C-alpha positions in Angstrom: -21.3 -2.1 -16.9 -18.4 -4.5 -16.7 -16.1 -2.1 -18.6 -16.9 0.7 -16.0 -16.2 -1.6 -13.1 -12.9 -2.7 -14.7 -11.9 1.0 -15.2 -12.8 1.7 -11.6 -10.6 -1.1 -10.3 -7.7 0.1 -12.5 -8.1 3.6 -11.1 -8.1 2.2 -7.5 -4.9 0.3 -8.2 -3.0 3.4 -9.4 -4.9 6.1 -7.5 -2.1 8.1 -5.8 -0.2 8.0 -9.1 -3.1 8.4 -11.5 -1.3 10.5 -14.1 2.0 8.7 -13.7 1.1 5.0 -12.9 4.7 3.9 -13.6 5.6 5.6 -10.3 3.2 3.5 -8.3 5.1 1.2 -5.9 2.3 -1.4 -6.1 2.3 -1.5 -9.9 6.1 -1.5 -10.2 6.3 -4.4 -7.8 3.6 -6.3 -9.7 5.4 -5.7 -13.0 8.7 -6.9 -11.5 7.1 -10.1 -10.2 5.4 -10.6 -13.5 8.8 -10.8 -15.1 9.3 -7.6 -17.2 12.4 -7.9 -19.4 14.4 -5.1 -21.0 15.6 -5.0 -24.6 18.4 -7.4 -23.9 16.1 -9.9 -22.3 17.3 -9.3 -18.7 14.8 -9.1 -15.9 14.0 -5.5 -14.9 13.9 -4.4 -11.3 11.1 -2.3 -10.0 13.4 0.7 -9.6 14.3 0.6 -13.3 10.7 0.8 -14.6 10.0 4.1 -16.3 7.2 5.4 -18.5 8.4 3.6 -21.7 8.8 0.3 -19.9 5.3 0.7 -18.4 3.7 1.5 -21.7 5.5 -1.4 -23.5 4.3 -3.7 -20.7 0.7 -2.6 -20.9 0.6 -2.9 -24.7 2.3 -6.3 -24.8 0.1 -7.7 -22.0 -3.2 -6.0 -22.6 -5.2 -9.2 -22.9 -3.7 -10.6 -19.7 -4.4 -7.3 -18.0 -8.0 -7.3 -19.2 -8.4 -10.9 -17.8 -6.9 -9.7 -14.5 -9.3 -6.8 -14.3 -12.3 -9.0 -15.1 -11.1 -11.4 -12.3 -10.8 -8.4 -9.9 -14.4 -7.3 -10.7 -15.6 -10.8 -9.9 -13.7 -10.7 -6.6 -15.1 -7.3 -5.8 -18.6 -8.5 -6.5 -18.1 -11.5 -4.2 -16.8 -9.2 -1.4 -19.9 -7.1 -1.4 
């Protein structure tokens, strides 16, 4: 049940850009504020985030993203 709700929240976050989540302005902005760095170690702007950057970010931060989604499920439960 928790896994389904986590997936639902992830879908809601990238809904308009479901097949290309790296184009979502919300997700790009969140990745920028999280501090995504490029291969040289420089901070990446939201406009420079592409599919590869997005995939590397998701793979490197999958545990933190899982914790975020669990937290979002808790907040969603409290709001109901």
